[in-house]
C-alpha positions as CSV (number, residue, x, y, z in Angstrom):
1,X,-37.2,33.5,76.1
2,X,-37.9,30.2,74.4
3,X,-37.6,30.2,70.6
4,X,-39.8,28.2,68.2
5,X,-37.3,25.3,67.8
6,X,-37.3,24.7,71.6
7,X,-41.1,24.8,71.6
8,X,-41.2,22.3,68.8
9,X,-38.8,20.0,70.6
10,X,-41.0,20.2,73.7
11,X,-44.1,19.3,71.7
12,X,-42.2,16.4,70.0
13,X,-41.0,15.0,73.4
14,X,-44.5,15.3,74.8
15,X,-46.0,13.4,71.9
16,X,-43.4,10.7,72.1
17,X,-43.9,10.2,75.8
18,X,-47.6,9.8,75.4
19,X,-47.0,7.3,72.5
20,X,-44.6,5.2,74.7
21,X,-47.3,5.1,77.5
22,X,-50.0,3.9,75.1
23,X,-48.2,1.9,72.5
24,X,-47.2,-1.2,74.4
25,X,-45.7,-3.5,71.8
26,X,-47.1,-1.7,68.7
27,X,-44.8,-0.1,66.2
28,X,-45.1,3.6,65.5
29,X,-45.7,5.4,62.2
30,X,-43.4,8.3,62.4
31,X,-43.7,11.3,60.0
32,X,-41.1,13.9,59.1
33,X,-41.9,16.8,56.8
34,X,-39.6,19.4,55.3
35,X,-40.5,22.1,52.9
36,X,-39.6,20.0,49.8
37,X,-40.2,16.4,50.9
38,X,-42.1,14.2,53.3
39,X,-40.9,11.0,54.9
40,X,-42.7,8.2,56.8
41,X,-41.3,5.2,58.7
42,X,-42.8,2.3,60.7
43,X,-40.5,1.8,63.6
44,X,-40.3,-1.1,66.1
45,X,-39.0,0.6,69.2
46,X,-38.6,-2.7,71.1
47,X,-36.0,-3.9,68.6
48,X,-34.8,-0.4,67.7
49,X,-35.3,-1.1,63.9
50,X,-37.2,0.5,61.1
51,X,-39.7,-2.0,59.6
52,X,-40.6,-0.1,56.5
53,X,-40.1,3.4,55.1
54,X,-41.2,5.6,52.2
55,X,-40.3,9.1,51.1
56,X,-41.0,11.5,48.3
57,X,-37.4,11.1,47.2
58,X,-37.9,7.6,45.8
59,X,-37.2,7.2,42.1
60,X,-40.6,5.7,41.1
61,X,-42.5,8.6,42.8
62,X,-40.4,11.4,41.4
63,X,-41.9,11.2,38.0
64,X,-45.5,10.9,39.3
65,X,-45.3,13.8,41.8
66,X,-45.3,17.5,40.8
67,X,-43.4,18.3,44.0
68,X,-42.5,16.3,47.1
69,X,-43.8,18.8,49.6
70,X,-47.5,19.0,48.9
71,X,-50.7,17.2,50.0
72,X,-50.7,15.0,46.9
73,X,-47.2,13.7,47.8
74,X,-48.3,13.0,51.3
75,X,-51.2,10.9,50.1
76,X,-48.9,8.9,47.9
77,X,-46.4,8.3,50.7
78,X,-49.2,7.3,53.1
79,X,-50.5,4.7,50.6
80,X,-47.0,3.4,49.9
81,X,-45.9,3.1,53.5
82,X,-49.2,1.4,54.4
83,X,-49.0,-1.2,51.6
84,X,-45.4,-1.9,52.6
85,X,-46.3,-2.3,56.2
86,X,-49.2,-4.7,55.5
87,X,-46.9,-6.7,53.3
88,X,-44.4,-6.9,56.2
89,X,-47.1,-8.1,58.5
90,X,-47.8,-4.9,60.5
91,X,-51.4,-3.7,60.6
92,X,-51.7,-1.9,64.0
93,X,-49.5,1.1,64.6
94,X,-49.4,4.2,66.8
95,X,-49.3,7.5,64.8
96,X,-46.3,9.7,65.7
97,X,-46.9,13.2,64.3
98,X,-43.5,14.3,65.7
99,X,-44.7,17.6,67.1
100,X,-46.5,18.7,63.9
101,X,-50.1,19.8,64.1
102,X,-52.5,17.2,62.7
103,X,-53.6,19.0,59.6
104,X,-52.5,19.5,56.0
105,X,-49.8,17.1,54.8
106,X,-49.6,15.1,58.1
107,X,-53.4,14.5,58.1
108,X,-53.4,13.6,54.5
109,X,-50.7,11.0,55.0
110,X,-52.5,9.5,58.0
111,X,-55.8,9.3,56.2
112,X,-54.2,7.6,53.2
113,X,-52.4,5.1,55.4
114,X,-55.7,4.3,57.1
115,X,-57.5,3.8,53.8
116,X,-54.7,1.5,52.6
117,X,-54.9,-0.9,55.5
118,X,-53.2,0.4,58.6
119,X,-55.2,0.9,61.8
120,X,-54.4,3.6,64.4
């Protein structure tokens, strides 16, 4: 019998495979969420480097956020990673939800990134 971690890894690999087929030379906006925090990175897979990143652990956001694991934190991280990516010259990305369902914190981060200048 397959446990939930193995199912999650299957979903994650399926999403990444589809991204590799569609992305071409575009970087990907990868999201990781835990119960307490949320993290986002814009990754250039061709060079194997992270272009920009943002997380709810950053010092300037800790005072602003009530907790790092809610929708409000995801919105702030989405705005922050988008402004940093636009400043670095990246406007088109492919969204990598990392096996998570596209709702709640993941959707809030994606919507905030779109509003702040990223297109995907």
